[in-house]
C-alpha positions as CSV (number, residue, x, y, z in Angstrom):
1,M,0.0,0.0,0.0
2,T,1.4,3.4,-1.0
3,K,1.9,6.2,1.5
4,E,-0.7,8.3,-0.3
5,K,-3.3,5.5,0.1
6,K,-2.5,5.2,3.8
7,N,-3.0,8.9,4.2
8,K,-6.5,8.7,2.6
9,Q,-7.4,5.7,4.7
10,N,-6.4,7.4,7.9
11,G,-8.5,10.5,7.1
12,G,-5.5,12.5,6.0
13,L,-5.0,14.6,3.0
14,D,-3.4,13.2,-0.2
15,F,-0.1,14.5,-1.6
16,F,-1.7,17.3,-3.5
17,A,-3.7,18.5,-0.4
18,K,-0.8,17.8,2.0
19,Y,1.2,20.6,0.5
20,L,-1.8,22.9,0.0
21,T,-0.1,25.7,2.0
22,V,2.6,25.8,-0.7
23,W,0.1,25.9,-3.6
24,V,-1.8,28.6,-1.7
25,A,1.3,30.8,-1.4
26,V,2.2,30.3,-5.0
27,C,-1.4,31.2,-6.1
28,I,-1.3,34.4,-3.9
29,V,1.9,35.5,-5.5
30,V,0.7,34.6,-9.0
31,G,-2.6,36.5,-8.4
32,V,-0.8,39.7,-7.3
33,I,1.7,39.5,-10.3
34,I,-1.2,39.0,-12.8
35,G,-3.0,42.0,-11.3
36,Q,0.1,44.2,-11.7
37,V,1.4,42.9,-15.0
38,F,-1.9,42.3,-16.7
39,P,-4.3,44.8,-15.2
40,A,-6.8,44.1,-18.0
41,F,-7.4,40.6,-16.4
42,P,-9.0,41.8,-13.2
43,E,-10.7,44.7,-14.9
44,T,-12.4,42.4,-17.4
45,L,-13.5,40.0,-14.7
46,S,-14.8,42.8,-12.5
47,N,-17.4,43.6,-15.3
48,F,-19.0,40.2,-14.5
49,E,-20.5,41.2,-11.2
50,Y,-24.0,41.4,-9.8
51,A,-25.1,42.6,-6.4
52,H,-21.5,42.7,-5.2
53,V,-21.0,39.1,-6.1
54,S,-18.3,38.2,-8.6
55,I,-19.8,35.7,-11.1
56,P,-16.3,34.2,-12.0
57,V,-15.6,33.6,-8.3
58,A,-19.1,32.3,-7.8
59,V,-18.6,29.7,-10.6
60,L,-15.4,28.5,-8.9
61,I,-17.0,28.4,-5.5
62,W,-19.8,26.3,-7.1
63,L,-17.2,23.9,-8.4
64,M,-15.7,23.7,-4.9
65,I,-19.1,23.0,-3.3
66,Y,-20.5,20.6,-5.9
67,P,-18.4,17.5,-4.9
68,M,-19.7,17.8,-1.3
69,M,-23.3,18.2,-2.5
70,L,-23.0,14.9,-4.4
71,K,-22.4,13.2,-1.0
72,I,-25.7,14.4,0.5
73,D,-28.2,11.6,1.0
74,F,-31.5,13.6,1.4
75,S,-33.0,11.1,3.7
76,S,-30.1,11.9,6.1
77,I,-31.2,15.6,6.3
78,V,-34.2,14.5,8.3
79,N,-31.9,12.6,10.7
80,A,-29.6,15.7,11.0
81,T,-32.5,17.7,12.5
82,K,-32.8,15.1,15.2
83,K,-29.3,16.1,16.5
84,P,-29.9,19.5,18.0
85,R,-26.6,19.8,19.9
86,G,-24.5,20.6,16.8
87,L,-27.0,23.3,15.8
88,I,-27.0,24.8,19.3
89,V,-23.1,25.0,19.2
90,T,-23.3,26.7,15.7
91,C,-26.1,29.2,16.6
92,V,-24.8,30.2,20.0
93,T,-21.2,30.6,18.8
94,N,-22.1,32.5,15.7
95,W,-24.7,34.9,17.2
96,L,-24.2,35.2,20.9
97,I,-20.4,35.1,21.0
98,K,-18.7,35.8,17.7
99,P,-19.8,39.4,17.0
100,F,-19.0,40.5,20.5
101,T,-15.6,38.9,20.8
102,M,-14.8,40.5,17.4
103,Y,-15.7,43.9,18.7
104,L,-13.7,43.5,21.9
105,I,-10.6,42.1,20.2
106,A,-10.6,44.6,17.3
107,S,-11.3,47.5,19.6
108,F,-8.4,46.5,21.9
109,F,-5.9,46.3,19.0
110,F,-7.0,49.3,16.9
111,N,-7.6,51.6,19.8
112,T,-4.9,50.5,22.2
113,V,-2.2,48.3,20.9
114,F,-1.9,50.0,17.5
115,K,-2.8,53.5,18.7
116,A,0.5,55.0,17.7
117,L,0.3,53.5,14.2
118,I,-3.4,54.0,13.3
119,P,-5.1,57.5,13.5
120,A,-8.2,57.4,15.7
121,E,-10.7,58.1,12.9
122,L,-9.2,55.3,10.7
123,A,-9.2,52.9,13.7
124,K,-12.9,53.5,14.0
125,D,-13.4,52.6,10.4
126,Y,-11.3,49.4,10.8
127,L,-13.3,48.4,13.8
128,A,-16.5,48.8,11.8
129,G,-15.2,46.6,9.1
130,A,-14.1,43.9,11.6
131,V,-17.6,44.0,13.2
132,L,-19.2,43.5,9.8
133,L,-17.1,40.4,9.3
134,G,-17.8,39.2,12.8
135,A,-21.6,39.5,12.3
136,A,-21.6,37.6,9.0
137,P,-20.8,33.9,9.5
138,C,-20.0,31.9,6.5
139,T,-22.5,30.6,4.0
140,A,-20.6,29.2,1.0
141,M,-17.0,28.4,1.8
142,V,-17.9,26.4,4.9
143,F,-18.9,23.6,2.5
144,V,-15.3,23.5,1.2
145,W,-13.9,23.4,4.8
146,S,-16.4,20.7,5.8
147,Y,-15.4,18.7,2.7
148,L,-11.7,19.0,3.5
149,T,-12.3,17.8,7.1
150,K,-14.7,15.0,6.0
151,G,-17.7,16.7,7.6
152,D,-21.2,15.3,7.5
153,P,-22.5,16.9,4.2
154,A,-26.2,16.7,5.3
155,Y,-25.6,18.1,8.7
156,T,-23.4,20.9,7.3
157,L,-26.3,21.8,5.0
158,V,-28.7,22.0,7.9
159,Q,-26.2,24.1,9.9
160,V,-25.8,26.5,7.0
161,A,-29.6,26.7,6.4
162,V,-30.3,27.6,10.0
163,N,-27.5,30.1,10.1
164,D,-28.8,31.8,7.0
165,L,-32.3,32.1,8.5
166,I,-30.9,33.7,11.6
167,L,-28.7,36.0,9.5
168,L,-31.9,37.5,7.9
169,I,-33.1,38.6,11.4
170,A,-30.0,39.2,13.5
171,F,-27.4,40.8,11.3
172,T,-28.9,44.3,11.2
173,P,-29.7,44.8,15.0
174,I,-26.3,43.3,16.0
175,V,-24.3,45.6,13.7
176,A,-26.4,48.6,14.6
177,F,-25.9,47.9,18.3
178,L,-22.1,47.4,18.1
179,L,-21.4,50.3,15.8
180,G,-24.0,52.7,17.1
181,V,-25.4,53.4,13.7
182,S,-29.1,53.3,12.8
183,N,-28.9,53.3,9.0
184,V,-27.7,49.7,8.5
185,T,-29.4,48.2,5.5
186,V,-28.9,44.6,4.5
187,P,-28.3,44.2,0.8
188,Y,-30.8,41.5,0.4
189,D,-30.0,41.1,-3.3
190,T,-26.5,40.1,-2.3
191,L,-27.8,37.8,0.4
192,F,-30.4,36.0,-1.7
193,L,-28.1,35.7,-4.7
194,S,-25.4,34.2,-2.6
195,V,-27.8,31.6,-1.1
196,V,-29.1,30.7,-4.6
197,L,-25.6,30.5,-6.1
198,F,-23.8,28.8,-3.2
199,V,-26.5,26.6,-1.8
200,V,-29.6,26.1,-4.0
201,I,-27.9,25.5,-7.4
202,P,-25.1,23.2,-6.3
203,L,-27.5,21.3,-4.0
204,A,-29.9,20.8,-6.8
205,A,-27.1,19.8,-9.2
206,G,-25.7,17.3,-6.7
207,Y,-29.2,15.8,-6.0
208,F,-30.0,15.2,-9.6
209,T,-26.6,13.9,-10.5
210,R,-26.6,11.5,-7.5
211,K,-30.1,10.3,-8.3
212,S,-29.3,9.8,-12.0
213,V,-25.9,8.0,-11.5
214,I,-27.3,5.7,-8.8
215,K,-30.3,4.8,-10.9
216,K,-28.1,3.9,-13.9
217,K,-25.1,2.3,-12.3
218,G,-25.9,1.6,-8.6
219,L,-24.8,3.0,-5.3
220,K,-21.6,1.0,-5.1
221,Y,-20.3,2.5,-8.4
222,F,-21.4,6.0,-7.3
223,E,-19.6,5.8,-3.9
224,N,-16.5,3.8,-5.0
225,E,-15.8,5.2,-8.5
226,F,-17.9,8.2,-9.4
227,L,-17.2,10.3,-6.3
228,K,-13.4,9.7,-6.6
229,K,-13.4,11.5,-9.9
230,F,-14.0,14.8,-8.0
231,D,-11.3,14.3,-5.3
232,N,-9.2,17.3,-6.3
233,I,-11.9,19.5,-7.9
234,T,-12.5,21.3,-4.7
235,I,-8.8,22.2,-4.1
236,I,-8.3,23.2,-7.7
237,G,-11.3,25.5,-7.5
238,L,-9.9,26.9,-4.3
239,L,-6.5,27.7,-5.8
240,L,-8.1,29.3,-8.9
241,T,-10.3,31.4,-6.7
242,L,-7.2,32.7,-4.8
243,V,-5.6,33.7,-8.1
244,I,-8.6,35.8,-9.0
245,I,-9.1,37.4,-5.6
246,F,-5.5,38.4,-5.3
247,S,-5.4,39.7,-8.8
248,F,-8.3,42.0,-7.8
249,Q,-6.6,43.1,-4.6
250,G,-2.9,43.3,-5.6
251,E,-2.9,47.1,-5.7
252,I,-4.4,47.3,-2.2
253,I,-1.8,45.0,-0.8
254,L,1.1,46.8,-2.3
255,N,-0.2,50.2,-1.3
256,N,-1.1,49.4,2.3
257,P,1.2,46.6,3.5
258,L,1.6,47.8,7.1
259,H,-2.1,48.5,7.7
260,I,-3.1,45.2,6.1
261,A,-0.8,43.4,8.5
262,L,-2.2,45.3,11.4
263,I,-5.8,44.6,10.5
264,A,-5.0,41.0,10.0
265,V,-3.8,40.6,13.6
266,P,-7.2,40.8,15.4
267,L,-9.0,39.0,12.5
268,T,-6.6,36.1,12.9
269,I,-6.9,35.9,16.7
270,Q,-10.7,36.1,16.4
271,T,-10.8,33.3,13.8
272,F,-8.7,30.9,16.0
273,L,-10.6,31.8,19.1
274,I,-14.1,31.2,17.6
275,F,-12.9,27.9,16.1
276,A,-11.5,26.8,19.5
277,I,-14.8,27.7,21.3
278,A,-17.0,25.8,18.9
279,Y,-14.7,22.9,18.4
280,G,-13.9,22.6,22.1
281,W,-17.6,22.9,23.0
282,S,-18.4,20.1,20.5
283,R,-15.8,17.9,22.1
284,A,-17.1,18.6,25.6
285,W,-20.6,17.6,24.4
286,K,-19.1,14.4,22.8
287,L,-20.3,15.3,19.3
288,T,-18.9,13.3,16.4
289,H,-16.0,14.9,14.5
290,D,-17.9,15.2,11.3
291,I,-20.3,17.6,13.1
292,A,-17.8,19.3,15.3
293,A,-15.4,20.3,12.5
294,P,-18.0,22.1,10.4
295,A,-19.5,23.7,13.5
296,G,-16.1,25.3,14.2
297,M,-15.6,26.2,10.6
298,I,-18.9,28.0,10.1
299,G,-18.1,30.4,13.0
300,A,-14.5,30.9,12.1
301,S,-15.0,31.8,8.5
302,N,-17.0,34.8,7.2
303,F,-19.7,35.7,4.7
304,F,-17.3,38.2,3.1
305,E,-19.5,39.1,0.1
306,L,-22.1,40.4,2.5
307,A,-19.6,42.2,4.8
308,V,-17.9,43.9,1.9
309,A,-21.2,45.0,0.4
310,V,-22.5,46.5,3.6
311,A,-19.1,48.2,4.3
312,I,-19.2,49.9,0.9
313,S,-22.9,51.0,1.2
314,L,-22.4,52.4,4.8
315,F,-18.9,53.9,4.6
316,G,-17.9,54.1,1.0
317,L,-15.7,52.2,-1.4
318,E,-12.5,54.0,-0.3
319,S,-13.2,53.7,3.4
320,G,-11.2,52.0,6.1
321,A,-14.2,49.8,6.8
322,A,-14.2,48.5,3.2
323,L,-10.4,47.9,3.4
324,A,-10.9,45.9,6.7
325,T,-13.5,43.6,5.1
326,V,-11.2,43.1,2.1
327,V,-8.4,42.0,4.5
328,G,-10.8,39.5,5.8
329,V,-11.1,38.1,2.3
330,L,-7.3,38.0,1.9
331,T,-6.6,36.3,5.2
332,E,-9.5,33.8,5.3
333,V,-8.2,31.0,3.1
334,P,-4.7,30.6,4.6
335,I,-6.1,30.8,8.1
336,M,-9.0,28.4,7.4
337,L,-6.6,25.9,5.8
338,A,-4.5,26.0,9.0
339,L,-7.7,25.2,10.9
340,V,-8.5,22.4,8.5
341,R,-5.2,20.9,9.3
342,I,-5.8,21.2,13.0
343,A,-9.2,19.6,12.7
344,N,-7.8,16.7,10.7
345,Q,-4.9,16.2,13.1
346,T,-7.2,16.2,16.2
347,G,-9.9,13.9,15.0
348,H,-8.8,11.2,17.4
349,W,-9.9,13.5,20.3
350,F,-13.4,12.5,19.2
351,G,-12.6,8.7,19.4
352,E,-12.7,8.1,15.7
353,S,-10.3,5.4,14.4
354,R,-9.8,7.0,11.0
355,Y,-7.8,9.8,12.7
356,I,-5.6,7.5,14.8
357,S,-2.0,7.4,13.7
358,E,-0.5,4.2,12.2
359,P,1.5,3.4,15.4
360,G,-1.6,4.0,17.5
361,R,-3.6,1.8,15.2
362,R,-1.1,-1.0,15.5
363,A,-1.1,-0.7,19.3
364,L,-4.9,-0.9,19.4
365,Q,-4.9,-4.0,17.1
366,E,-2.2,-5.7,19.3
367,A,-4.3,-4.9,22.4
368,A,-7.4,-6.4,20.8
369,I,-5.5,-9.6,19.8
370,T,-4.1,-9.9,23.3
371,A,-7.6,-9.5,24.8
372,K,-8.9,-12.1,22.4
373,N,-6.2,-14.6,23.2
374,S,-6.8,-14.0,26.9
375,K,-10.5,-14.9,26.5
376,K,-9.5,-18.1,24.6
377,D,-7.1,-19.1,27.5
378,E,-9.9,-18.5,30.1
379,R,-12.3,-20.8,28.1
380,K,-9.7,-23.5,27.9
381,R,-9.3,-23.4,31.7
């Protein structure tokens, strides 16, 4: 058995995904270079945008999500609703904890730690952008993170659906309360378009594909052969998305390197903290890893299309708030990939054998054989 096959059996990433951090770094650099050397590339793509949603990026995100949607057995969605603990972790973390910790952490850094480096008025704008990110938990990319951590597809779908329903009600009052502004308007065209593009369309495509393939060739073929054809589609889509995003934002990065680094500090701390809260809580409640990992990922990542759109409508395209939300876009993928790795390396905390290392697996097998032999000896006596 090859090392790559062993990795896959043990729940690890294959060779391509194992060095994903390297590919991400390469794509970031390539994206920035393309944006500077061939400015017509991002300018052309920016024409294909509707309701602050980039259609080319949407297509790539669709490609990333589609392989996970293929795995959803719709009968299991009903069963997912019978496991409320995972939903409680998601909802409480996202709506009663995350926006407020984001405000406290960002306020501390922008108004105290970085006071000498950031003017007071600009710090206020950066804080606003951070709060918008904190109040907008992820809708689309969480399917990618769940896929990479082998999350339960059906349960992830339910988690996202419940989250989106709460978003419709809670986003405006939370942002208004934390920022002290009364003119917060949710761009519902952005919200609904994102839900349709990133949930409804890939879900429908996955459902009809699954149904058709199973009907023609059977469940065994679908699970053992058909699904494997999409193994690296998600990661390829992710890398291409990075190239596009960084080609768009190359100018911002080169013009504001210090402030981007400063903004990234509280955003990074917040992301790791929220993941730790949701993931740790899931472990304390003895949830399975395929529910715990997505629960941590939903809160840790952000609905950046919504945050950017609201920042622009409230504070303007050239505002510090808009820049802060863009930094959220730039930092999200590298940070979330680090959390994916943490989740995959700590799966054994949840007692799941697919995450146990090879030496640990051998030790368990030897212990089982010893116990079996002991029982045989007792019977002989």
